[in-house]
Structure formats: C-alpha cells, structure tokens
N, CA, C and O of each residue as an XYZ file, in Angstrom:
480
protein
N       0.842     -1.180      0.000
C       0.000      0.000      0.000
C       0.888      1.244      0.000
O       1.886      1.300      0.718
N       0.520      2.240     -0.808
C       1.261      3.487     -0.897
C       0.326      4.649     -0.634
O      -0.771      4.711     -1.189
N       0.752      5.556      0.199
C      -0.036      6.763      0.467
C       0.327      7.846     -0.529
O       1.487      7.950     -0.930
N      -0.639      8.654     -0.936
C      -0.390      9.821     -1.770
C      -1.045     11.020     -1.121
O      -2.072     10.891     -0.454
N      -0.462     12.168     -1.312
C      -0.985     13.395     -0.728
C      -2.105     13.931     -1.603
O      -1.910     14.181     -2.792
N      -3.273     14.104     -1.014
C      -4.413     14.603     -1.764
C      -4.833     15.994     -1.371
O      -5.405     16.728     -2.178
N      -4.550     16.370     -0.118
C      -5.038     17.658      0.368
C      -4.235     18.052      1.603
O      -3.820     17.196      2.385
N      -4.023     19.340      1.769
C      -3.434     19.893      2.980
C      -4.525     20.721      3.637
O      -5.089     21.618      3.009
N      -4.828     20.426      4.900
C      -5.937     21.076      5.600
C      -5.410     21.963      6.717
O      -4.503     21.587      7.460
N      -5.996     23.139      6.817
C      -5.586     24.134      7.803
C      -6.776     24.506      8.679
O      -7.860     24.773      8.160
N      -6.595     24.527      9.989
C      -7.631     25.011     10.899
C      -7.690     26.530     10.830
O      -6.670     27.192     10.641
N      -8.886     27.075     10.983
C      -9.082     28.514     10.906
C     -10.380     28.889     11.608
O     -11.251     28.042     11.807
N     -10.506     30.137     11.977
C     -11.760     30.607     12.547
C     -12.717     31.102     11.468
O     -13.886     31.356     11.757
N     -12.236     31.247     10.210
C     -13.079     31.700      9.101
C     -12.662     30.966      7.830
O     -11.841     31.465      7.060
N     -13.224     29.789      7.614
C     -12.814     28.918      6.510
C     -12.976     29.570      5.145
O     -12.076     29.482      4.310
N     -14.100     30.217      4.907
C     -14.347     30.788      3.576
C     -13.422     31.963      3.281
O     -12.913     32.083      2.166
N     -13.200     32.823      4.256
C     -12.331     33.983      4.029
C     -10.895     33.553      3.778
O     -10.244     34.078      2.875
N     -10.389     32.603      4.565
C      -9.012     32.170      4.379
C      -8.860     31.384      3.080
O      -7.835     31.509      2.409
N      -9.843     30.588      2.713
C      -9.808     29.876      1.437
C      -9.771     30.871      0.279
O      -9.014     30.683     -0.673
N     -10.572     31.914      0.351
C     -10.587     32.935     -0.701
C      -9.231     33.624     -0.805
O      -8.753     33.893     -1.907
N      -8.614     33.910      0.331
C      -7.303     34.569      0.331
C      -6.274     33.668     -0.356
O      -5.539     34.132     -1.228
N      -6.212     32.391      0.023
C      -5.252     31.470     -0.585
C      -5.559     31.227     -2.056
O      -4.631     31.092     -2.854
N      -6.814     31.167     -2.436
C      -7.165     30.995     -3.846
C      -6.625     32.161     -4.665
O      -6.064     31.967     -5.744
N      -6.796     33.363     -4.149
C      -6.302     34.542     -4.862
C      -4.781     34.524     -4.974
O      -4.237     34.886     -6.017
N      -4.091     34.111     -3.925
C      -2.632     34.137     -3.933
C      -2.029     33.082     -4.851
O      -0.928     33.276     -5.366
N      -2.725     31.974     -5.067
C      -2.175     30.866     -5.871
C      -2.793     30.759     -7.264
O      -2.439     29.857     -8.023
N      -3.704     31.658     -7.609
C      -4.363     31.590     -8.910
C      -5.339     30.434     -8.999
O      -5.701     30.008    -10.096
N      -5.767     29.924     -7.860
C      -6.693     28.797     -7.810
C      -8.109     29.319     -7.589
O      -8.353     30.522     -7.688
N      -9.036     28.420     -7.291
C     -10.395     28.852     -6.994
C     -10.978     28.025     -5.858
O     -10.603     26.871     -5.649
N     -11.889     28.631     -5.142
C     -12.618     27.920     -4.101
C     -13.659     27.075     -4.821
O     -14.542     27.614     -5.488
N     -13.564     25.763     -4.693
C     -14.455     24.869     -5.434
C     -15.525     24.244     -4.559
O     -16.454     23.611     -5.061
N     -15.399     24.419     -3.254
C     -16.378     23.814     -2.354
C     -16.420     24.593     -1.044
O     -15.387     24.944     -0.474
N     -17.635     24.851     -0.586
C     -17.815     25.408      0.754
C     -18.972     24.648      1.396
O     -19.914     24.247      0.713
N     -18.901     24.461      2.658
C     -19.923     23.707      3.379
C     -20.425     24.538      4.545
O     -20.006     24.342      5.685
N     -21.322     25.465      4.253
C     -21.926     26.319      5.268
C     -20.895     27.020      6.145
O     -21.130     27.230      7.335
N     -19.764     27.379      5.567
C     -18.740     28.107      6.302
C     -17.856     27.257      7.192
O     -16.957     27.781      7.850
N     -18.095     25.950      7.225
C     -17.316     25.080      8.112
C     -16.126     24.440      7.428
O     -15.178     24.032      8.099
N     -16.154     24.342      6.110
C     -15.075     23.686      5.388
C     -15.056     24.246      3.977
O     -16.104     24.357      3.340
N     -13.880     24.601      3.482
C     -13.752     25.130      2.127
C     -12.544     24.486      1.456
O     -11.533     24.215      2.105
N     -12.656     24.242      0.147
C     -11.598     23.588     -0.617
C     -11.141     24.516     -1.739
O     -11.957     25.140     -2.417
N      -9.819     24.594     -1.925
C      -9.206     25.398     -2.977
C      -8.480     24.440     -3.920
O      -7.717     23.583     -3.473
N      -8.721     24.589     -5.237
C      -8.096     23.727     -6.247
C      -7.624     24.549     -7.436
O      -8.091     25.661     -7.680
N      -6.674     23.957     -8.170
C      -6.241     24.539     -9.437
C      -5.119     25.532     -9.287
O      -4.375     25.506     -8.307
N      -5.001     26.412    -10.268
C      -3.942     27.418    -10.248
C      -2.577     26.767    -10.151
O      -2.270     25.822    -10.877
N      -1.764     27.281     -9.249
C      -0.418     26.746     -9.067
C      -0.333     25.663     -8.010
O       0.761     25.340     -7.548
N      -1.468     25.093     -7.613
C      -1.470     24.093     -6.542
C      -1.376     22.674     -7.089
O      -2.186     22.291     -7.933
N      -0.412     21.888     -6.630
C      -0.340     20.492     -7.052
C      -1.319     19.590     -6.290
O      -1.614     18.480     -6.734
N      -1.816     20.059     -5.158
C      -2.815     19.335     -4.368
C      -3.860     20.343     -3.893
O      -3.660     21.553     -4.004
N      -4.951     19.847     -3.374
C      -5.987     20.728     -2.841
C      -5.558     21.300     -1.490
O      -4.856     20.647     -0.718
N      -5.991     22.519     -1.223
C      -5.877     23.116      0.100
C      -7.281     23.150      0.685
O      -8.238     23.499     -0.007
N      -7.406     22.792      1.950
C      -8.706     22.821      2.601
C      -8.582     23.626      3.886
O      -7.523     23.676      4.513
N      -9.688     24.251      4.259
C      -9.728     25.086      5.459
C     -10.961     24.688      6.249
O     -12.082     24.735      5.742
N     -10.739     24.291      7.506
C     -11.861     23.870      8.331
C     -11.985     24.787      9.534
O     -11.005     25.122     10.200
N     -13.221     25.180      9.788
C     -13.495     26.101     10.879
C     -13.374     25.371     12.213
O     -13.910     24.278     12.398
N     -12.654     26.008     13.138
C     -12.538     25.505     14.504
C     -12.886     26.655     15.448
O     -12.666     27.822     15.123
N     -13.418     26.324     16.595
C     -13.776     27.359     17.567
C     -12.544     27.977     18.222
O     -12.490     29.187     18.442
N     -11.563     27.143     18.531
C     -10.344     27.605     19.196
C      -9.138     27.252     18.348
O      -8.789     26.076     18.242
N      -8.478     28.259     17.727
C      -7.299     27.954     16.920
C      -6.166     27.405     17.790
O      -6.060     27.728     18.973
N      -5.334     26.580     17.185
C      -4.181     26.025     17.882
C      -3.235     27.159     18.259
O      -2.897     28.001     17.427
N      -2.819     27.172     19.498
C      -1.886     28.209     19.967
C      -0.458     27.842     19.580
O      -0.119     26.664     19.467
N       0.373     28.855     19.378
C       1.785     28.620     19.100
C       2.073     28.427     17.626
O       1.182     28.544     16.784
N       3.325     28.131     17.322
C       3.791     27.958     15.954
C       3.167     26.710     15.333
O       3.095     25.655     15.963
N       2.717     26.853     14.079
C       2.158     25.681     13.406
C       3.257     24.666     13.118
O       4.382     25.044     12.790
N       2.939     23.390     13.238
C       3.922     22.330     13.054
C       4.093     21.942     11.593
O       5.073     21.290     11.235
N       3.167     22.329     10.764
C       3.203     22.025      9.342
C       3.065     23.349      8.601
O       2.243     24.186      8.973
N       3.868     23.544      7.552
C       3.724     24.774      6.777
C       3.950     24.500      5.300
O       4.535     23.486      4.919
N       3.477     25.421      4.484
C       3.657     25.326      3.040
C       4.987     25.951      2.651
O       5.350     27.013      3.156
N       5.716     25.293      1.752
C       6.904     25.857      1.118
C       6.512     26.148     -0.320
O       6.236     25.231     -1.093
N       6.490     27.422     -0.675
C       6.081     27.852     -2.004
C       7.291     28.399     -2.756
O       8.250     28.870     -2.143
N       7.242     28.335     -4.078
C       8.329     28.846     -4.911
C       7.805     29.950     -5.814
O       6.652     29.928     -6.245
N       8.678     30.923     -6.095
C       8.311     32.050     -6.956
C       9.444     32.349     -7.929
O      10.617     32.200     -7.587
N       9.093     32.771     -9.141
C      10.095     33.169    -10.129
C      10.888     34.372     -9.639
O      12.108     34.418     -9.793
N      10.195     35.352     -9.045
C      10.819     36.568     -8.523
C      10.464     36.671     -7.046
O       9.387     37.155     -6.699
N      11.353     36.222     -6.182
C      11.087     36.148     -4.749
C      10.681     37.497     -4.172
O       9.668     37.591     -3.479
N      11.445     38.528     -4.445
C      11.163     39.836     -3.847
C       9.821     40.405     -4.304
O       9.070     40.949     -3.494
N       9.520     40.283     -5.584
C       8.245     40.792     -6.098
C       7.071     40.014     -5.504
O       6.043     40.600     -5.165
N       7.224     38.698     -5.378
C       6.140     37.877     -4.832
C       5.915     38.180     -3.357
O       4.772     38.241     -2.902
N       6.988     38.369     -2.614
C       6.842     38.719     -1.193
C       6.147     40.068     -1.062
O       5.260     40.224     -0.223
N       6.536     41.048     -1.881
C       5.869     42.355     -1.850
C       4.385     42.214     -2.154
O       3.560     42.855     -1.503
N       4.029     41.378     -3.142
C       2.637     41.179     -3.505
C       1.861     40.540     -2.354
O       0.749     40.966     -2.041
N       2.441     39.527     -1.729
C       1.773     38.851     -0.612
C       1.588     39.793      0.579
O       0.545     39.769      1.232
N       2.581     40.608      0.860
C       2.450     41.577      1.953
C       1.333     42.576      1.661
O       0.558     42.918      2.554
N       1.248     43.042      0.426
C       0.191     43.977      0.043
C      -1.183     43.320      0.118
O      -2.188     43.999      0.328
N      -1.228     41.991     -0.054
C      -2.495     41.260     -0.018
C      -2.927     40.879      1.395
O      -4.001     40.304      1.575
N      -2.106     41.190      2.399
C      -2.514     40.933      3.775
C      -1.657     39.953      4.553
O      -1.930     39.697      5.726
N      -0.625     39.398      3.930
C       0.305     38.543      4.677
C       1.159     39.435      5.574
O       1.276     40.638      5.341
N       1.749     38.834      6.596
C       2.678     39.579      7.453
C       4.053     38.922      7.384
O       4.176     37.705      7.240
N       5.078     39.755      7.491
C       6.454     39.284      7.439
C       6.850     38.686      8.782
O       6.689     39.320      9.825
N       7.372     37.457      8.752
C       7.909     36.816      9.958
C       9.420     36.989      9.972
O       9.982     37.458     10.961
N      10.088     36.611      8.874
C      11.548     36.746      8.809
C      12.038     36.550      7.386
O      11.471     35.774      6.617
N      13.100     37.266      7.051
C      13.833     37.028      5.806
C      15.028     36.174      6.193
O      15.725     36.473      7.163
N      15.263     35.108      5.432
C      16.261     34.116      5.852
C      17.222     33.775      4.716
O      16.965     34.089      3.554
N      18.337     33.126      5.073
C      19.288     32.634      4.092
C      20.407     33.601      3.805
O      20.642     34.554      4.548
N      21.103     33.332      2.692
C      22.227     34.159      2.256
C      22.206     34.237      0.731
O      21.207     33.878      0.108
N      23.306     34.706      0.123
C      23.331     34.875     -1.334
C      23.101     33.563     -2.091
O      22.591     33.582     -3.211
N      23.467     32.438     -1.499
C      23.316     31.168     -2.206
C      21.901     30.605     -2.137
O      21.484     29.855     -3.020
N      21.165     30.965     -1.091
C      19.784     30.496     -0.964
C      19.028     31.415     -0.018
O      19.391     31.561      1.149
N      17.975     32.030     -0.533
C      17.148     32.932      0.281
C      15.721     32.450      0.291
O      15.218     31.920     -0.700
N      15.069     32.643      1.431
C      13.637     32.417      1.521
C      13.061     33.362      2.553
O      13.777     33.902      3.396
N      11.757     33.551      2.473
C      11.064     34.471      3.372
C       9.934     33.722      4.050
O       9.150     33.031      3.399
N       9.859     33.866      5.365
C       8.753     33.288      6.114
C       7.719     34.373      6.335
O       8.029     35.456      6.832
N       6.481     34.069      5.959
C       5.352     34.984      6.089
C       4.258     34.293      6.895
O       4.353     33.102      7.192
N       3.223     35.045      7.246
C       2.030     34.464      7.869
C       0.817     34.952      7.092
O       0.753     36.115      6.696
N      -0.146     34.058      6.876
C      -1.378     34.448      6.191
C      -2.247     35.281      7.146
O      -1.868     35.454      8.305
N      -3.386     35.795      6.704
C      -4.202     36.661      7.571
C      -4.677     36.014      8.871
O      -5.101     36.731      9.777
N      -4.622     34.681      8.996
C      -4.993     34.007     10.246
C      -3.776     33.635     11.082
O      -3.914     33.001     12.127
N      -2.576     34.026     10.629
C      -1.358     33.775     11.394
C      -0.655     32.469     11.079
O       0.307     32.121     11.764
N      -1.102     31.724     10.058
C      -0.452     30.468      9.669
C       0.809     30.790      8.877
O       0.740     31.466      7.851
N       1.952     30.314      9.343
C       3.211     30.609      8.678
C       3.391     29.774      7.415
O       2.940     28.632      7.334
N       4.067     30.378      6.425
C       4.441     29.689      5.195
C       5.716     30.338      4.674
O       6.038     31.469      5.039
N       6.444     29.615      3.814
C       7.700     30.121      3.291
C       7.617     30.276      1.782
O       6.921     29.524      1.100
N       8.346     31.276      1.268
C       8.454     31.490     -0.179
C       9.940     31.562     -0.509
O      10.686     32.328      0.101
N      10.359     30.758     -1.477
C      11.742     30.733     -1.927
C      11.760     30.958     -3.435
O      10.726     30.897     -4.101
N      12.961     31.220     -3.960
C      13.099     31.369     -5.407
C      12.749     30.070     -6.084
O      13.091     29.001     -5.580
N      12.063     30.136     -7.237
C      11.660     28.937     -7.992
C      12.867     28.077     -8.276
O      13.916     28.580     -8.676
N      12.722     26.770     -8.069
C      13.799     25.830     -8.339
C      14.729     25.608     -7.154
O      15.568     24.708     -7.184
N      14.584     26.431     -6.097
C      15.417     26.262     -4.914
C      14.923     25.074     -4.104
O      13.768     24.664     -4.224
N      15.791     24.537     -3.294
C      15.382     23.444     -2.402
C      14.322     23.955     -1.439
O      14.260     25.152     -1.158
N      13.491     23.055     -0.935
C      12.442     23.454      0.005
C      13.035     24.127      1.222
O      14.086     23.730      1.726
N      12.343     25.151      1.683
C      12.798     25.902      2.860
C      12.529     25.121      4.115
O      12.842     25.587      5.211
C-alpha cells in the first residue's frame, strides 16, 4: 500500500475567508464550501488541494506544518503577498539560498523561496 498526498488542511476561525485569500494568492479557486465550516481550494499553481476547516479555538503557538512555495521573482512575490494581507515573519538565508517566512491573515506561517530552490 502506498499513500499519496491529496489535500493539505488548515484550521481557521473563518474557513471561507481564508480559502478565498489562498485561492487569490495561488491563482486557484474555491471549489467547495460547506456552510462556512469547510472550504476547498483547487487549481492554479497548486499540485494538491488546500482545505480550510473552521474551529472554535485555533491552535496556539507555531504551526507544526507549513507550506513551502516557490516564486520566479522572490522579492516581487513577497511584496505582492504583503500587500495582499500577509505579514512578514523573517527574511532568511544568504546569497546562495534565500527564503522568506510569512504568515497568512490568520497567522499560519508559510515560506516562499526562489523557484527551483530546495524546500525551505
């Protein structure tokens, strides 16, 4: 038996709003919503589905799982994400490899590196 990754799910206090934000950032679309409790994002630059499920109490502290995203132009993409509502956590690396850690509007951290770079 072999497992394959079909979806990455994120807890949130507002599933539809966070799904819409991620859909816009990845060129994907929200393809499913379930009365505000669960939303699915597909297509665009996503190799798997992203899902967002509403929880009453978000997990405290740093998330244990995060997305590593790649961009053709790291600096331009980070500027675009910041303008869209992401917050800067840290700029990391050196001349040989740079990546930026950001947080989405609900505080979930994710990393963006130059396209083709190793995962952050």
